[in-house]
N, C-alpha and C positions, 0 to 999 in steps of 0.2 A: 504494500500500500504506499502510495506517495505521501511523504510528510510535507505539508505546506505550512507556510507561516500562519494562515488562517486556522489550521488545525492546532498549531501550538498556542495560538491566541485563545481559542476556546478551551483547550485543556488547561492552560495557565489560569483562566478565570475560574474554572471548576475547582482548582485546588487553592484558590485564594491568592493567586499571583496578580492582583489588581494593578500594581504599579508597573508591570511590564507591558501593559496594554499599549501605552503610547509608543514605546520603542518599536514593538512589532508592527503596529498598525500604521504609524506615521511613516516610518523609514522603509518598511518592507512591503507590507501588503498593498499599499497604495501604489508604490512604484512598480510592483509586479503587474497590477491592473493597467497601469499606464503603458507598460511595455507590451502586454498582450493585446491591448485594444487600440493603441495609438502610435505605435512605432512604425516608421517607414522601413523598407527593406534595408537591413544592415545597420540601422540606427539602434542605439541603446540608451535607455533612460538611466542616468545615474541618480536622479532625484526627480520628484514630480515635475519640477520646473526646468529640468535640463535634459536635453537629448543630444547625443554626439553622433555625428555621421562618420562613416568610414574614412572620409578624407580629413577628418579632424574639425569640421565645422561644428561650432557650438550653437545649438538652437535653444533660445530661452522662451519658454512658454509663459506668457504674461496673462494673468487673470484680471486685467483691467482694460477697459475700452480706451483706445487711442482717440481722443477727442480734441487734438490740437495742443494738448498740454505736454507732449513729448514723453509720455510715460513709458512707452515701449522701449525707448532709448535709455531713459534714466534707470529703469529697473535692470535692464540688461547690463548697464555699466556697473551697477552695484554687485551683480552676480559675477561678472567677468573679472572684476577687481580681486575678489576673494579667491577666485579660481586660478588667477594668473594666466588667463587666456589671452591669446593674440586677438586684439580688438578687431582686426581686419577679417577674422574668421567667425565673428559672432553675428548671429542673426536673431531676430525676434519674430515670434508667431503669436497670434491670439490663441490663448488656451481654449480648447474645445469646451462647449457648454455641456459638461458631463460632471457627475458627482466626484469622479476621481480628482478633478481639478478644482474642487471647492476650496475657497481661500480661507483656510483656518487662521492665517495671519491677521485678517480683518477682525475676526471674533476675538482673537487674543488681544489685539491692540485696543479695541473698544472696551473689552471687559477687564483686562489687566495690562495697561500700557507700560507698567514698570517691570523691573526684573523680579523673578520669583525664585525662592530657594531651590537648589538643584534637586533636593529630595522630592519636590512636587512637580518637576518639569514634565515627566512622563504623563502624569495624570492630567496636567493642564493641556498638554498637546492633544491627548486623546479627547478630552472634553470639548476643546475648541474645534477640533476637526469634525466631531459628530454634530456639533452645533452648526458649523458651516455647511455640512452636507444636508442636514435637516432643512436649512433655510435656502438651499441652492445658492449659497453665498458666492457670487462673482459679480460684484458691483463696483461702480466708480463714483466716488464723491467723498465729501468730508475731508479733503486734503489727506487721505489715508494711504495713498499708494506708496509714496516713499517712506513715510514715517512708520507705517505698519508693515505693509508687504515687503518693502525694501529691507527693513530692519529685522523682522521676524521670519522672513521667508527667503528672500533672494541672497542676502549675505550668507546666511547659514547654509543655503543650498550650494553656493559657490565654494565655501570652505569645506563642506562635506565631500563634494566632487573632487576637490584637490586632494584631500586625504585618501579617498578611494583610489585615485590614479597613482599616487605615490606608493600606496600599499600594494597595488597590483604590480608595479615595477619592482618593488622590494622582493616580492615573492618570486617573480620571474628571474631576477638577477641574483637572488640569494645574498642581498646586501642589506644592512640596517636601513629602515625607513628614514631615520633621521639624517642619513647622508645624502638623500635624494633631494634635488632641487627642481623647481618648476619655473619656467619663464616663457612667455609668448607661445603658450600651448605645446611646449616641449618639456618632457620629463627626462632628467638626465642624472647620471651618477659620475661626478667629476673624478672620483678616484679611479674608476675603470674606463672612463671615456664612453660609456654606453648611454644611448639616448633614444627615446621613442616619442612619437607624436600622440596627441590625445586619442586620435582615431584608432591607433594601433593597440591601445590599452583599454579601450572603452568596454569591450565585452567582459574582460576579466574584472575590471573595476565594478561593473554593474552587478556582479555576483557578491559584492561585499556590502557589509553594513558599517557605516561610520560610527565612531563614538558619539555619545549623546552630547558631550560638551566639546566645543571647538573654539579656539581662540580666533578673534577677528583681527585683521590688520590694523595697526595704528594709522592714523591719518598721515603721519610723516612718511609712510611707505607707499602711499597711493600713487599710482601712475595712470589710472584711468578716471576714477572719481575725482571731481574737481577740475578736470580738463574739459575744454570745449571739443565736443565730438559731433560730427554731422548727424542729424536725426534720420532714423531709418525711414520715416514716413513721407519725408518731403519730396524726394524724386518722383515717386508714383503720383503724388498729389499734383505736382507741377504738370505731369503728363496726362492727368485726368483718368488714371487707371482704377483708383479705389471705387468700390461699389457701396453706395450709401443706401439707407432705407428708402429715400426718394427714388432710387433707381430700380426698386423692385417692381416687377410688372406681372403679377399673377393673372390668370385668365379672368376676363371680364372686369378688370380693375378700372375704376373711374376716379377722377380727381375733382375736388371742389376748390374753387378760389373765391374768397369772400371779401366783399367791399364793406368795411365796417362804418357805422355811423361815426362821423368825425368828432362829435362832442358827447360827453356823458349826459344822459337825460334826453337825448334827441330820439327821433324816430323816422321811419321811412314814410314819405307822403305818397310817392309813386315812382315807377321806373319804366323805361322803354327798353325792351329786350330785343327789338327788331334786328339791329345790327349784330348783336351777339349771336342770336339764333341762326343768322345767315352764314356764320363761319362753320366750315366743315369740321365735324367731330364734336360739336356742342350738342348736348342732350337736352338741357333745360336750364332755365333761370328761375330761381325761387327766392322768396323773401324768407329770411331766417331771423331768429332772435338776435338783434343787434346789427342787422345789415341785409345785404343781398348776396346770394351765392350763384356762381356759374358752375355747372357740372358738365365735364367733358371727358373724352377718352384719353387725353394727354394733359400733362401738367401745363406745358406752355400754351396749349390751345385754350385752356381755362383762363390762364393769365391774360392772354391776348384778348379774349372775349370780354373779360372783366373791364378792361380799359375802354371798351367801346360802349359800355352801359351809360345811359342817361338817367341819373337818379336825382330825385328831388328830396331833400332832407328837411325835416323840421328840427331846428336846433333846441327847441324847448326853452328858449330864452337864455341859453348858456353860451352863445357864441362869443360874447364879449368878456367872459370871465377869464381873468389872468391869474398867474401865480400870486401876485401881490394881493389880489382880491381875496384869495383863499387864505393867505397868511393873516390878513386883516380880520377875516371872519373868525379864525382860530383865536386870535388875541381877544376879540370881543367876547367870544364864548367862554373864555377863562374868567372873565370878570362879570359878565351879565347873564350868561346862559346857564343851562342846567348842567351840572357836573357833580361828580362824587369826589370828595377830598379824602385821599387815602392816607396822606401823611403831611404834616406841616412841621417845619423846623426852621430855626433862625428868626 
């Protein structure tokens, strides 16, 4: 019968080995699932967030949306720094929307942003991973990407991968792991002159489990983090290659473009849709709450038709209201209007 990490996990729980859950589940079981379901031919996962190709390319799986904030590049830099990878061989990919890639670092960051005693680290890792999987946690927001995912996931993943690669080289060459050096994606033993690239050691390294505690580089040794690096997403955006939500075109999809009432408190008096309906691809023009909408088979068709509408608005008597008027009303309300006094001091 094949002995799996999951089997050991269940057996350990049965005999009260609760604190080993995190070590097995976080570092082993999840990585095995990633390898079985998401590795390309010849690639190996050294960690949930790291896949190494045979040619030594380091693929960083990023569980955050790239929305112009440069997070795919920033998190890859943090991981590559701890791994001592050659930045020119590092690539970023969006992590698949799968429970294997649930971002436990977010749960850890929001629930326990500080350091925890080592004796509790396995339990915390297990609890935060299960929380992340339960919530399908792969979100972007709250300025959490670098401060939580970078700190609790990417840096640790890079350090773990570096340890696994040096350990694999140590076993292959029969030399102490402490004598092995890593630089620019090359693992070497200066004493014997032997060296191998990441891709040549990936399979052996992927079979290892790193220690639970790994030291991170001090800032004084950084060669990637803190440096200006070209962002991964810019070239494709310049060439118009990325596919956005607005680019999706499922069967029978239609688009609505809305002309909103120009002032608060206004309303639609009437509209002439003759010109809009004459445009090929326009289905209908309808009044909606707060304005008039054109429905068409293409986004730009709806926008073009919208500009041809002749709408008469009722401003509700608010067209002349300015910011200064609003501020004056607020000041008057504080002295003569109805308000609730919560606290008075001074």
